[in-house]
py3Dmol code that shows the C-alpha trace and the ligand (Angstrom):
import py3Dmol

protein = """\
ATOM      1  CA  MET A   1     -18.298 -30.971  -4.857  1.00  0.00           C
ATOM      2  CA  ARG A   2     -15.262 -31.297  -7.131  1.00  0.00           C
ATOM      3  CA  ASN A   3     -14.771 -27.529  -8.267  1.00  0.00           C
ATOM      4  CA  LEU A   4     -14.737 -24.765  -5.823  1.00  0.00           C
ATOM      5  CA  ALA A   5     -14.193 -20.884  -6.535  1.00  0.00           C
ATOM      6  CA  VAL A   6     -13.270 -18.092  -4.313  1.00  0.00           C
ATOM      7  CA  LEU A   7     -13.639 -14.288  -4.995  1.00  0.00           C
ATOM      8  CA  THR A   8     -12.882 -11.224  -3.210  1.00  0.00           C
ATOM      9  CA  SER A   9     -15.362  -8.424  -3.613  1.00  0.00           C
ATOM     10  CA  GLY A  10     -15.909  -4.548  -2.540  1.00  0.00           C
ATOM     11  CA  GLY A  11     -13.148  -2.885  -0.558  1.00  0.00           C
ATOM     12  CA  ASP A  12     -10.069  -4.726  -0.050  1.00  0.00           C
ATOM     13  CA  ALA A  13      -9.093  -5.497   3.497  1.00  0.00           C
ATOM     14  CA  PRO A  14      -5.909  -6.594   4.861  1.00  0.00           C
ATOM     15  CA  GLY A  15      -6.315 -10.295   5.576  1.00  0.00           C
ATOM     16  CA  MET A  16      -8.291 -11.203   2.548  1.00  0.00           C
ATOM     17  CA  ASN A  17      -5.054 -12.896   1.305  1.00  0.00           C
ATOM     18  CA  ALA A  18      -4.807 -15.112   4.419  1.00  0.00           C
ATOM     19  CA  ALA A  19      -8.469 -16.196   3.764  1.00  0.00           C
ATOM     20  CA  ILE A  20      -7.844 -16.891   0.027  1.00  0.00           C
ATOM     21  CA  ARG A  21      -4.917 -18.850   0.958  1.00  0.00           C
ATOM     22  CA  ALA A  22      -6.941 -20.801   3.735  1.00  0.00           C
ATOM     23  CA  VAL A  23      -9.885 -21.369   1.357  1.00  0.00           C
ATOM     24  CA  VAL A  24      -7.727 -22.736  -1.382  1.00  0.00           C
ATOM     25  CA  ARG A  25      -5.377 -25.194   0.685  1.00  0.00           C
ATOM     26  CA  THR A  26      -8.429 -26.192   2.753  1.00  0.00           C
ATOM     27  CA  GLY A  27     -10.489 -27.135  -0.512  1.00  0.00           C
ATOM     28  CA  LEU A  28      -7.014 -28.939  -1.888  1.00  0.00           C
ATOM     29  CA  SER A  29      -7.124 -30.890   1.047  1.00  0.00           C
ATOM     30  CA  HIS A  30     -10.562 -32.125   0.528  1.00  0.00           C
ATOM     31  CA  GLY A  31      -9.508 -33.187  -2.924  1.00  0.00           C
ATOM     32  CA  MET A  32     -11.251 -30.391  -4.705  1.00  0.00           C
ATOM     33  CA  ASN A  33     -10.108 -28.389  -7.811  1.00  0.00           C
ATOM     34  CA  MET A  34      -9.616 -24.871  -6.539  1.00  0.00           C
ATOM     35  CA  TRP A  35     -10.482 -21.670  -8.781  1.00  0.00           C
ATOM     36  CA  GLY A  36      -9.983 -17.960  -8.293  1.00  0.00           C
ATOM     37  CA  VAL A  37     -12.262 -15.459  -9.760  1.00  0.00           C
ATOM     38  CA  CYS A  38     -10.327 -12.363 -10.571  1.00  0.00           C
ATOM     39  CA  ARG A  39     -11.903  -8.857  -9.876  1.00  0.00           C
ATOM     40  CA  GLY A  40     -14.868  -9.902  -7.753  1.00  0.00           C
ATOM     41  CA  TYR A  41     -18.207  -9.837  -9.160  1.00  0.00           C
ATOM     42  CA  ALA A  42     -16.893  -8.064 -12.260  1.00  0.00           C
ATOM     43  CA  GLY A  43     -14.804 -10.979 -13.144  1.00  0.00           C
ATOM     44  CA  LEU A  44     -17.330 -13.503 -12.345  1.00  0.00           C
ATOM     45  CA  ILE A  45     -19.726 -12.140 -15.021  1.00  0.00           C
ATOM     46  CA  GLU A  46     -16.761 -12.186 -17.400  1.00  0.00           C
ATOM     47  CA  GLY A  47     -15.971 -15.756 -16.595  1.00  0.00           C
ATOM     48  CA  ASP A  48     -12.363 -14.481 -15.552  1.00  0.00           C
ATOM     49  CA  PHE A  49     -11.140 -17.768 -13.605  1.00  0.00           C
ATOM     50  CA  ARG A  50      -7.933 -18.974 -12.864  1.00  0.00           C
ATOM     51  CA  ARG A  51      -7.026 -22.329 -11.560  1.00  0.00           C
ATOM     52  CA  LEU A  52      -5.249 -22.116  -8.123  1.00  0.00           C
ATOM     53  CA  GLY A  53      -2.863 -24.672  -6.800  1.00  0.00           C
ATOM     54  CA  ALA A  54      -1.255 -24.654  -3.235  1.00  0.00           C
ATOM     55  CA  ARG A  55       2.022 -22.822  -4.740  1.00  0.00           C
ATOM     56  CA  ASP A  56      -0.284 -20.019  -6.196  1.00  0.00           C
ATOM     57  CA  VAL A  57      -1.223 -19.025  -2.774  1.00  0.00           C
ATOM     58  CA  GLY A  58       2.337 -19.112  -1.282  1.00  0.00           C
ATOM     59  CA  GLY A  59       3.991 -15.772  -0.094  1.00  0.00           C
ATOM     60  CA  ILE A  60       0.691 -13.894   0.281  1.00  0.00           C
ATOM     61  CA  ILE A  61      -0.423 -14.218   3.753  1.00  0.00           C
ATOM     62  CA  GLN A  62       1.706 -11.066   4.685  1.00  0.00           C
ATOM     63  CA  ARG A  63       0.390  -9.037   1.926  1.00  0.00           C
ATOM     64  CA  GLY A  64      -2.417  -6.509   2.216  1.00  0.00           C
ATOM     65  CA  GLY A  65      -4.976  -6.222  -0.642  1.00  0.00           C
ATOM     66  CA  THR A  66      -6.112  -9.348  -2.377  1.00  0.00           C
ATOM     67  CA  MET A  67      -4.083 -11.223  -4.873  1.00  0.00           C
ATOM     68  CA  LEU A  68      -7.261 -11.989  -6.931  1.00  0.00           C
ATOM     69  CA  GLY A  69      -8.114  -8.304  -7.356  1.00  0.00           C
ATOM     70  CA  THR A  70     -11.795  -6.780  -6.377  1.00  0.00           C
ATOM     71  CA  SER A  71     -14.474  -4.564  -7.508  1.00  0.00           C
ATOM     72  CA  ARG A  72     -17.545  -2.892  -6.776  1.00  0.00           C
ATOM     73  CA  SER A  73     -19.658  -4.140  -9.741  1.00  0.00           C
ATOM     74  CA  MET A  74     -23.055  -2.460 -10.546  1.00  0.00           C
ATOM     75  CA  GLU A  75     -23.709  -4.758 -13.606  1.00  0.00           C
ATOM     76  CA  PHE A  76     -23.559  -8.022 -11.245  1.00  0.00           C
ATOM     77  CA  MET A  77     -26.589  -6.350  -9.106  1.00  0.00           C
ATOM     78  CA  THR A  78     -28.816  -6.438 -12.233  1.00  0.00           C
ATOM     79  CA  GLN A  79     -30.995  -9.390 -12.909  1.00  0.00           C
ATOM     80  CA  ASP A  80     -29.040  -9.917 -16.343  1.00  0.00           C
ATOM     81  CA  GLY A  81     -25.725  -9.586 -14.473  1.00  0.00           C
ATOM     82  CA  MET A  82     -26.624 -12.284 -11.857  1.00  0.00           C
ATOM     83  CA  GLU A  83     -27.989 -14.627 -14.572  1.00  0.00           C
ATOM     84  CA  LEU A  84     -24.583 -14.424 -16.592  1.00  0.00           C
ATOM     85  CA  ALA A  85     -22.718 -14.942 -13.731  1.00  0.00           C
ATOM     86  CA  MET A  86     -24.840 -18.175 -13.030  1.00  0.00           C
ATOM     87  CA  ARG A  87     -24.108 -19.248 -16.694  1.00  0.00           C
ATOM     88  CA  ARG A  88     -20.301 -18.421 -16.138  1.00  0.00           C
ATOM     89  CA  LEU A  89     -20.108 -20.664 -12.990  1.00  0.00           C
ATOM     90  CA  HIS A  90     -22.238 -23.454 -14.499  1.00  0.00           C
ATOM     91  CA  GLY A  91     -20.135 -23.218 -17.957  1.00  0.00           C
ATOM     92  CA  ALA A  92     -16.636 -23.631 -15.906  1.00  0.00           C
ATOM     93  CA  GLY A  93     -18.027 -26.472 -14.072  1.00  0.00           C
ATOM     94  CA  ILE A  94     -17.793 -24.699 -10.486  1.00  0.00           C
ATOM     95  CA  GLU A  95     -20.027 -26.174  -8.117  1.00  0.00           C
ATOM     96  CA  GLY A  96     -19.585 -23.846  -4.959  1.00  0.00           C
ATOM     97  CA  LEU A  97     -18.291 -20.176  -4.243  1.00  0.00           C
ATOM     98  CA  VAL A  98     -16.853 -18.612  -1.359  1.00  0.00           C
ATOM     99  CA  VAL A  99     -17.450 -14.727  -1.333  1.00  0.00           C
ATOM    100  CA  ILE A 100     -15.056 -12.933   0.957  1.00  0.00           C
ATOM    101  CA  GLY A 101     -16.382  -9.083   1.439  1.00  0.00           C
ATOM    102  CA  GLY A 102     -18.519  -6.818   3.327  1.00  0.00           C
ATOM    103  CA  ASN A 103     -22.382  -5.829   3.245  1.00  0.00           C
ATOM    104  CA  GLY A 104     -22.805  -5.450  -0.594  1.00  0.00           C
ATOM    105  CA  SER A 105     -20.614  -8.468  -1.419  1.00  0.00           C
ATOM    106  CA  GLN A 106     -22.712 -10.570   0.798  1.00  0.00           C
ATOM    107  CA  ARG A 107     -25.801  -9.355  -0.716  1.00  0.00           C
ATOM    108  CA  GLY A 108     -24.674 -10.609  -3.740  1.00  0.00           C
ATOM    109  CA  ALA A 109     -23.744 -13.813  -2.240  1.00  0.00           C
ATOM    110  CA  GLU A 110     -27.202 -14.213  -0.929  1.00  0.00           C
ATOM    111  CA  ALA A 111     -28.607 -13.372  -4.464  1.00  0.00           C
ATOM    112  CA  LEU A 112     -26.702 -16.220  -5.802  1.00  0.00           C
ATOM    113  CA  HIS A 113     -27.947 -18.488  -3.191  1.00  0.00           C
ATOM    114  CA  GLN A 114     -31.339 -17.500  -3.769  1.00  0.00           C
ATOM    115  CA  MET A 115     -30.712 -18.644  -7.401  1.00  0.00           C
ATOM    116  CA  GLY A 116     -29.905 -22.073  -6.215  1.00  0.00           C
ATOM    117  CA  PHE A 117     -25.872 -21.823  -6.338  1.00  0.00           C
ATOM    118  CA  PRO A 118     -23.885 -23.141  -3.209  1.00  0.00           C
ATOM    119  CA  VAL A 119     -22.449 -20.159  -1.748  1.00  0.00           C
ATOM    120  CA  VAL A 120     -20.732 -19.456   1.668  1.00  0.00           C
ATOM    121  CA  GLY A 121     -19.647 -15.777   2.617  1.00  0.00           C
ATOM    122  CA  ILE A 122     -16.620 -14.839   4.806  1.00  0.00           C
ATOM    123  CA  ALA A 123     -16.995 -11.481   6.705  1.00  0.00           C
ATOM    124  CA  SER A 124     -14.381  -9.034   5.564  1.00  0.00           C
ATOM    125  CA  THR A 125     -14.429  -5.378   5.720  1.00  0.00           C
ATOM    126  CA  ILE A 126     -12.352  -2.765   7.523  1.00  0.00           C
ATOM    127  CA  ASP A 127     -15.587  -0.976   8.563  1.00  0.00           C
ATOM    128  CA  ASN A 128     -16.678  -3.763  10.913  1.00  0.00           C
ATOM    129  CA  ASP A 129     -20.395  -2.993   9.807  1.00  0.00           C
ATOM    130  CA  LEU A 130     -21.326  -6.528   8.898  1.00  0.00           C
ATOM    131  CA  SER A 131     -23.612  -8.223  11.414  1.00  0.00           C
ATOM    132  CA  GLY A 132     -22.804 -12.003  11.745  1.00  0.00           C
ATOM    133  CA  SER A 133     -19.390 -11.257  12.926  1.00  0.00           C
ATOM    134  CA  ASP A 134     -18.118  -9.684  16.148  1.00  0.00           C
ATOM    135  CA  VAL A 135     -15.114  -8.354  14.072  1.00  0.00           C
ATOM    136  CA  THR A 136     -14.493  -8.814  10.304  1.00  0.00           C
ATOM    137  CA  ILE A 137     -11.243  -9.316   8.325  1.00  0.00           C
ATOM    138  CA  GLY A 138      -9.102  -6.145   8.105  1.00  0.00           C
ATOM    139  CA  VAL A 139     -10.523  -4.149  11.124  1.00  0.00           C
ATOM    140  CA  ASP A 140      -7.579  -4.775  13.310  1.00  0.00           C
ATOM    141  CA  THR A 141      -5.033  -3.562  10.593  1.00  0.00           C
ATOM    142  CA  ALA A 142      -7.076  -0.675   9.908  1.00  0.00           C
ATOM    143  CA  LEU A 143      -7.234   0.320  13.614  1.00  0.00           C
ATOM    144  CA  ASN A 144      -3.470  -0.145  14.035  1.00  0.00           C
ATOM    145  CA  VAL A 145      -2.804   2.228  11.228  1.00  0.00           C
ATOM    146  CA  ALA A 146      -4.986   4.699  12.726  1.00  0.00           C
ATOM    147  CA  LEU A 147      -3.424   4.220  16.238  1.00  0.00           C
ATOM    148  CA  ASN A 148       0.080   4.622  14.553  1.00  0.00           C
ATOM    149  CA  ALA A 149      -1.106   7.912  13.255  1.00  0.00           C
ATOM    150  CA  ILE A 150      -2.628   9.286  16.253  1.00  0.00           C
ATOM    151  CA  ASP A 151       0.436   8.384  18.332  1.00  0.00           C
ATOM    152  CA  ASN A 152       2.694  10.177  16.030  1.00  0.00           C
ATOM    153  CA  LEU A 153       0.240  13.089  15.810  1.00  0.00           C
ATOM    154  CA  LYS A 154       0.059  13.417  19.465  1.00  0.00           C
ATOM    155  CA  VAL A 155       3.783  14.415  19.672  1.00  0.00           C
ATOM    156  CA  THR A 156       3.649  17.030  17.261  1.00  0.00           C
ATOM    157  CA  ALA A 157       0.161  18.355  18.761  1.00  0.00           C
ATOM    158  CA  SER A 158       1.688  18.597  22.173  1.00  0.00           C
ATOM    159  CA  SER A 159       4.967  20.289  21.173  1.00  0.00           C
ATOM    160  CA  LEU A 160       2.680  22.966  19.576  1.00  0.00           C
ATOM    161  CA  GLN A 161      -0.605  22.816  21.639  1.00  0.00           C
ATOM    162  CA  ARG A 162      -2.489  22.257  18.810  1.00  0.00           C
ATOM    163  CA  THR A 163      -5.668  20.397  18.054  1.00  0.00           C
ATOM    164  CA  PHE A 164      -5.746  17.586  15.532  1.00  0.00           C
ATOM    165  CA  LEU A 165      -8.694  16.389  13.563  1.00  0.00           C
ATOM    166  CA  VAL A 166      -7.874  12.902  12.374  1.00  0.00           C
ATOM    167  CA  GLU A 167     -10.232  11.382   9.923  1.00  0.00           C
ATOM    168  CA  VAL A 168     -10.409   7.564   9.623  1.00  0.00           C
ATOM    169  CA  MET A 169     -12.413   5.399   7.219  1.00  0.00           C
ATOM    170  CA  GLY A 170     -16.157   4.526   7.647  1.00  0.00           C
ATOM    171  CA  ARG A 171     -18.712   6.000   5.325  1.00  0.00           C
ATOM    172  CA  HIS A 172     -21.670   4.673   7.244  1.00  0.00           C
ATOM    173  CA  CYS A 173     -20.274   3.398  10.390  1.00  0.00           C
ATOM    174  CA  GLY A 174     -18.306   5.117  13.348  1.00  0.00           C
ATOM    175  CA  TYR A 175     -16.702   1.963  14.685  1.00  0.00           C
ATOM    176  CA  LEU A 176     -13.141   2.615  13.503  1.00  0.00           C
ATOM    177  CA  ALA A 177     -13.386   6.105  14.771  1.00  0.00           C
ATOM    178  CA  LEU A 178     -14.818   4.964  18.035  1.00  0.00           C
ATOM    179  CA  MET A 179     -12.229   2.327  18.768  1.00  0.00           C
ATOM    180  CA  ALA A 180      -9.312   4.249  17.495  1.00  0.00           C
ATOM    181  CA  GLY A 181     -10.461   7.281  19.577  1.00  0.00           C
ATOM    182  CA  ILE A 182     -10.567   4.820  22.720  1.00  0.00           C
ATOM    183  CA  ALA A 183      -7.324   3.140  22.044  1.00  0.00           C
ATOM    184  CA  GLY A 184      -5.571   6.020  20.911  1.00  0.00           C
ATOM    185  CA  GLY A 185      -6.675   8.321  23.959  1.00  0.00           C
ATOM    186  CA  ALA A 186      -8.575  10.739  21.984  1.00  0.00           C
ATOM    187  CA  GLU A 187     -10.178  13.804  23.635  1.00  0.00           C
ATOM    188  CA  ALA A 188     -13.154  13.269  21.428  1.00  0.00           C
ATOM    189  CA  VAL A 189     -14.624  11.247  18.645  1.00  0.00           C
ATOM    190  CA  VAL A 190     -17.265  12.332  15.756  1.00  0.00           C
ATOM    191  CA  LEU A 191     -19.287   9.517  14.480  1.00  0.00           C
ATOM    192  CA  PRO A 192     -21.968   9.381  11.776  1.00  0.00           C
ATOM    193  CA  GLU A 193     -24.505   7.353  14.615  1.00  0.00           C
ATOM    194  CA  VAL A 194     -24.182  10.286  16.933  1.00  0.00           C
ATOM    195  CA  GLU A 195     -25.746  13.824  16.720  1.00  0.00           C
ATOM    196  CA  PHE A 196     -23.335  16.511  17.385  1.00  0.00           C
ATOM    197  CA  THR A 197     -22.786  20.253  16.587  1.00  0.00           C
ATOM    198  CA  PRO A 198     -19.296  21.868  15.813  1.00  0.00           C
ATOM    199  CA  GLU A 199     -20.251  24.432  18.515  1.00  0.00           C
ATOM    200  CA  ASN A 200     -20.444  21.923  21.155  1.00  0.00           C
ATOM    201  CA  LEU A 201     -17.289  20.238  20.088  1.00  0.00           C
ATOM    202  CA  ALA A 202     -15.401  23.569  20.120  1.00  0.00           C
ATOM    203  CA  VAL A 203     -16.734  24.112  23.542  1.00  0.00           C
ATOM    204  CA  HIS A 204     -15.369  20.687  24.646  1.00  0.00           C
ATOM    205  CA  ILE A 205     -11.931  21.532  23.022  1.00  0.00           C
ATOM    206  CA  ILE A 206     -11.769  24.681  24.777  1.00  0.00           C
ATOM    207  CA  GLU A 207     -12.279  22.967  28.200  1.00  0.00           C
ATOM    208  CA  CYS A 208      -9.746  20.332  27.236  1.00  0.00           C
ATOM    209  CA  TYR A 209      -7.051  23.211  27.074  1.00  0.00           C
ATOM    210  CA  ASP A 210      -8.460  24.743  30.344  1.00  0.00           C
ATOM    211  CA  ARG A 211      -8.051  21.600  31.988  1.00  0.00           C
ATOM    212  CA  GLY A 212      -4.213  21.707  31.147  1.00  0.00           C
ATOM    213  CA  LYS A 213      -4.181  19.432  28.214  1.00  0.00           C
ATOM    214  CA  PRO A 214      -1.127  19.943  25.984  1.00  0.00           C
ATOM    215  CA  HIS A 215      -2.956  19.020  22.754  1.00  0.00           C
ATOM    216  CA  VAL A 216      -6.453  17.827  21.532  1.00  0.00           C
ATOM    217  CA  ILE A 217      -7.071  14.890  19.190  1.00  0.00           C
ATOM    218  CA  VAL A 218     -10.471  14.423  17.876  1.00  0.00           C
ATOM    219  CA  VAL A 219     -11.070  11.204  15.584  1.00  0.00           C
ATOM    220  CA  VAL A 220     -13.464  11.964  13.047  1.00  0.00           C
ATOM    221  CA  ALA A 221     -15.284   9.090  10.882  1.00  0.00           C
ATOM    222  CA  GLU A 222     -15.280   9.895   7.137  1.00  0.00           C
ATOM    223  CA  GLY A 223     -19.141   9.634   7.094  1.00  0.00           C
ATOM    224  CA  ALA A 224     -19.808  11.771   9.987  1.00  0.00           C
ATOM    225  CA  LYS A 225     -21.977  15.107   9.261  1.00  0.00           C
ATOM    226  CA  TYR A 226     -18.867  17.034   9.111  1.00  0.00           C
ATOM    227  CA  ASN A 227     -15.682  15.453   7.895  1.00  0.00           C
ATOM    228  CA  ALA A 228     -12.209  16.590   9.446  1.00  0.00           C
ATOM    229  CA  GLU A 229     -11.593  19.273   6.689  1.00  0.00           C
ATOM    230  CA  GLY A 230     -15.191  20.507   6.884  1.00  0.00           C
ATOM    231  CA  LEU A 231     -14.784  20.960  10.776  1.00  0.00           C
ATOM    232  CA  CYS A 232     -11.606  22.813  10.309  1.00  0.00           C
ATOM    233  CA  ARG A 233     -13.114  25.110   7.757  1.00  0.00           C
ATOM    234  CA  TYR A 234     -16.072  25.625  10.185  1.00  0.00           C
ATOM    235  CA  PHE A 235     -14.034  26.168  13.239  1.00  0.00           C
ATOM    236  CA  LYS A 236     -12.113  28.886  11.384  1.00  0.00           C
ATOM    237  CA  GLU A 237     -14.926  30.585   9.644  1.00  0.00           C
ATOM    238  CA  LYS A 238     -16.763  31.004  12.714  1.00  0.00           C
ATOM    239  CA  GLU A 239     -13.830  31.496  15.025  1.00  0.00           C
ATOM    240  CA  LEU A 240     -14.973  29.005  17.442  1.00  0.00           C
ATOM    241  CA  ILE A 241     -11.655  28.203  18.992  1.00  0.00           C
ATOM    242  CA  PRO A 242      -9.718  31.427  19.468  1.00  0.00           C
ATOM    243  CA  GLY A 243      -6.160  31.245  20.350  1.00  0.00           C
ATOM    244  CA  HIS A 244      -5.763  27.727  19.182  1.00  0.00           C
ATOM    245  CA  GLU A 245      -4.429  26.286  16.065  1.00  0.00           C
ATOM    246  CA  PHE A 246      -5.797  23.084  14.309  1.00  0.00           C
ATOM    247  CA  ARG A 247      -4.985  20.980  11.576  1.00  0.00           C
ATOM    248  CA  SER A 248      -6.741  17.990  10.020  1.00  0.00           C
ATOM    249  CA  THR A 249      -5.127  14.767   8.782  1.00  0.00           C
ATOM    250  CA  VAL A 250      -7.096  12.387   6.533  1.00  0.00           C
ATOM    251  CA  LEU A 251      -5.858   8.828   6.656  1.00  0.00           C
ATOM    252  CA  GLY A 252      -8.110   7.287   4.107  1.00  0.00           C
ATOM    253  CA  TYR A 253      -6.887   4.479   1.970  1.00  0.00           C
ATOM    254  CA  VAL A 254      -3.579   4.265   3.853  1.00  0.00           C
ATOM    255  CA  GLN A 255      -5.641   2.366   6.454  1.00  0.00           C
ATOM    256  CA  ARG A 256      -6.904  -0.224   3.770  1.00  0.00           C
ATOM    257  CA  GLY A 257      -3.540  -1.080   2.140  1.00  0.00           C
ATOM    258  CA  ALA A 258      -1.391  -1.943   5.286  1.00  0.00           C
ATOM    259  CA  THR A 259       0.352  -5.172   6.053  1.00  0.00           C
ATOM    260  CA  PRO A 260      -2.120  -7.318   7.765  1.00  0.00           C
ATOM    261  CA  THR A 261      -1.483  -7.890  11.655  1.00  0.00           C
ATOM    262  CA  CYS A 262      -1.169 -11.275  13.223  1.00  0.00           C
ATOM    263  CA  ALA A 263      -5.100 -10.995  14.521  1.00  0.00           C
ATOM    264  CA  ASP A 264      -6.044 -10.399  10.580  1.00  0.00           C
ATOM    265  CA  ARG A 265      -3.802 -13.155   9.475  1.00  0.00           C
ATOM    266  CA  LEU A 266      -5.373 -15.511  11.940  1.00  0.00           C
ATOM    267  CA  LEU A 267      -9.026 -14.443  11.417  1.00  0.00           C
ATOM    268  CA  GLY A 268      -8.631 -14.752   7.687  1.00  0.00           C
ATOM    269  CA  THR A 269      -7.231 -18.162   8.110  1.00  0.00           C
ATOM    270  CA  GLN A 270      -9.989 -19.193  10.633  1.00  0.00           C
ATOM    271  CA  LEU A 271     -12.871 -17.908   8.420  1.00  0.00           C
ATOM    272  CA  GLY A 272     -11.215 -19.388   5.259  1.00  0.00           C
ATOM    273  CA  VAL A 273     -10.938 -22.874   6.595  1.00  0.00           C
ATOM    274  CA  ALA A 274     -14.521 -22.738   8.238  1.00  0.00           C
ATOM    275  CA  ALA A 275     -15.974 -21.434   5.006  1.00  0.00           C
ATOM    276  CA  VAL A 276     -14.799 -24.533   3.055  1.00  0.00           C
ATOM    277  CA  GLU A 277     -15.784 -26.735   5.855  1.00  0.00           C
ATOM    278  CA  GLN A 278     -19.508 -25.240   5.498  1.00  0.00           C
ATOM    279  CA  LEU A 279     -19.666 -26.009   1.812  1.00  0.00           C
ATOM    280  CA  VAL A 280     -18.358 -29.663   2.073  1.00  0.00           C
ATOM    281  CA  ALA A 281     -20.958 -30.250   5.055  1.00  0.00           C
ATOM    282  CA  GLY A 282     -23.707 -28.961   2.647  1.00  0.00           C
ATOM    283  CA  ARG A 283     -24.222 -26.073   5.140  1.00  0.00           C
ATOM    284  CA  LEU A 284     -25.020 -23.394   2.206  1.00  0.00           C
ATOM    285  CA  GLY A 285     -26.222 -19.763   2.074  1.00  0.00           C
ATOM    286  CA  VAL A 286     -24.566 -18.609   5.365  1.00  0.00           C
ATOM    287  CA  LEU A 287     -21.881 -16.146   6.268  1.00  0.00           C
ATOM    288  CA  VAL A 288     -18.925 -17.507   8.433  1.00  0.00           C
ATOM    289  CA  GLY A 289     -18.055 -15.038  11.171  1.00  0.00           C
ATOM    290  CA  VAL A 290     -16.675 -14.982  14.844  1.00  0.00           C
ATOM    291  CA  HIS A 291     -18.571 -14.543  18.303  1.00  0.00           C
ATOM    292  CA  LYS A 292     -16.553 -14.491  21.383  1.00  0.00           C
ATOM    293  CA  GLY A 293     -13.766 -16.016  19.471  1.00  0.00           C
ATOM    294  CA  GLU A 294     -15.743 -18.988  18.090  1.00  0.00           C
ATOM    295  CA  THR A 295     -16.391 -19.359  14.634  1.00  0.00           C
ATOM    296  CA  ILE A 296     -20.185 -18.910  13.822  1.00  0.00           C
ATOM    297  CA  THR A 297     -22.493 -19.142  10.938  1.00  0.00           C
ATOM    298  CA  THR A 298     -25.570 -16.978  10.239  1.00  0.00           C
ATOM    299  CA  PRO A 299     -28.030 -17.137   7.203  1.00  0.00           C
ATOM    300  CA  LEU A 300     -26.922 -14.596   4.598  1.00  0.00           C
ATOM    301  CA  ALA A 301     -30.674 -13.598   4.326  1.00  0.00           C
ATOM    302  CA  GLU A 302     -30.376 -12.423   8.013  1.00  0.00           C
ATOM    303  CA  ILE A 303     -27.276 -10.393   7.621  1.00  0.00           C
ATOM    304  CA  ALA A 304     -27.758  -8.875   4.154  1.00  0.00           C
ATOM    305  CA  GLY A 305     -28.612  -5.237   4.559  1.00  0.00           C
ATOM    306  CA  ARG A 306     -28.909  -5.193   8.261  1.00  0.00           C
ATOM    307  CA  ASP A 307     -27.160  -2.445  10.314  1.00  0.00           C
ATOM    308  CA  LYS A 308     -24.734  -3.362  12.894  1.00  0.00           C
ATOM    309  CA  PRO A 309     -25.176  -0.918  15.892  1.00  0.00           C
ATOM    310  CA  LEU A 310     -22.159   0.623  17.691  1.00  0.00           C
ATOM    311  CA  ASP A 311     -21.979  -1.004  21.385  1.00  0.00           C
ATOM    312  CA  PRO A 312     -23.389   1.905  23.685  1.00  0.00           C
ATOM    313  CA  ARG A 313     -20.934   0.804  26.342  1.00  0.00           C
ATOM    314  CA  PHE A 314     -18.013   1.951  24.244  1.00  0.00           C
ATOM    315  CA  LEU A 315     -19.611   5.105  23.218  1.00  0.00           C
ATOM    316  CA  LYS A 316     -20.023   5.869  27.216  1.00  0.00           C
ATOM    317  CA  MET A 317     -16.427   4.721  27.690  1.00  0.00           C
ATOM    318  CA  ALA A 318     -15.135   6.971  25.155  1.00  0.00           C
ATOM    319  CA  GLU A 319     -16.805  10.066  26.535  1.00  0.00           C
ATOM    320  CA  MET A 320     -16.008   9.268  30.211  1.00  0.00           C
ATOM    321  CA  LEU A 321     -12.381   8.580  29.483  1.00  0.00           C
ATOM    322  CA  ALA A 322     -11.710  11.730  27.301  1.00  0.00           C
ATOM    323  CA  LYS A 323     -11.002  13.987  30.354  1.00  0.00           C
TER     324      LYS A 323
END
"""
ligand_1 = """\
16
F6P
O -14.549 -0.998 2.289
C -14.814 -0.037 3.211
C -14.414 1.437 2.730
O -13.100 1.324 2.821
C -15.080 2.440 3.623
O -14.504 2.607 4.938
C -15.047 3.432 2.663
O -15.860 4.550 2.935
C -15.145 2.969 1.244
O -14.780 1.645 1.422
C -14.384 3.762 0.145
O -14.914 3.039 -1.062
P -13.955 3.139 -2.328
O -12.862 2.125 -2.257
O -15.040 2.551 -3.273
O -13.693 4.556 -2.486
"""
view = py3Dmol.view(width=600, height=400)
view.addModel(protein, "pdb")
view.setStyle({"model": 0}, {"cartoon": {"style": "trace"}})
view.addModel(ligand_1, "xyz")
view.setStyle({"model": 1}, {"stick": {}})
view.zoomTo()
view.show()
């Protein structure tokens, strides 16, 4: 394999740049010509490639986002789009591709693999909803941003004895909310995966104050049945928490754009190196991820579209410790 390309796709995640850097420099050390595909699959179908040398990926390891740009391309997901992408790759003489991204991006990688193109995926999404890796690139940074915010909110919340509903990212998956809730010492977490009613949550909040708590922090996943603002509105309309004030804070994209933590830089680097090694060894159509600290590979066909359920032990822990 002489020409290898790398692309980032879907939501950007802190640590993607570390992965790009590792892919490029590992490929160069194997004597390959390295290419970056700009703007993910959208750039792939336009043939938007740029040659990358060691210097081109210098000074990026500490930067959030992705130096290549990214996209959520609907066109690529069509048969025509995929065939065009294949023609672009062949036309540029590219013989292998590393896809850095989450669920949707790895479905695209699997489609290219099915069409016979040598592909390896790298598990990267702040949501941590990708099976095939205990943790994905970007999760640690996103959690640390949430924790920073929760710590700060606790200060003002206790000063005024308020309830704060802090909304974190995670459209279909409550992992970030659950872990930020546990590590941030929240009084409750609201997740898409767990049934709840605002009425029960309100009872729980009142009990917290009755037990002498100076504040209540509720971490809400954006994809839960009610988001933070929706819950605030509901509490107000139904007067469910009389005598207590509550506020909502939506963290949103702030979580995605942060400076990558040490853990995310190391994970991006570990997986970037591993992805190229898989391609060199001819182990194609796999996702590289981590399990118990070790690099593992899983066939893309097994992970594409599969859910990654929350660990019930953490759900129990969150409930038990919120006393
Ligand atoms: O990349 C994952 C994610 O950040 C989710 O947490 C969030 O729901 C979604 O992307 C937002 O998507 P977009 O960037 O397209 O608005």
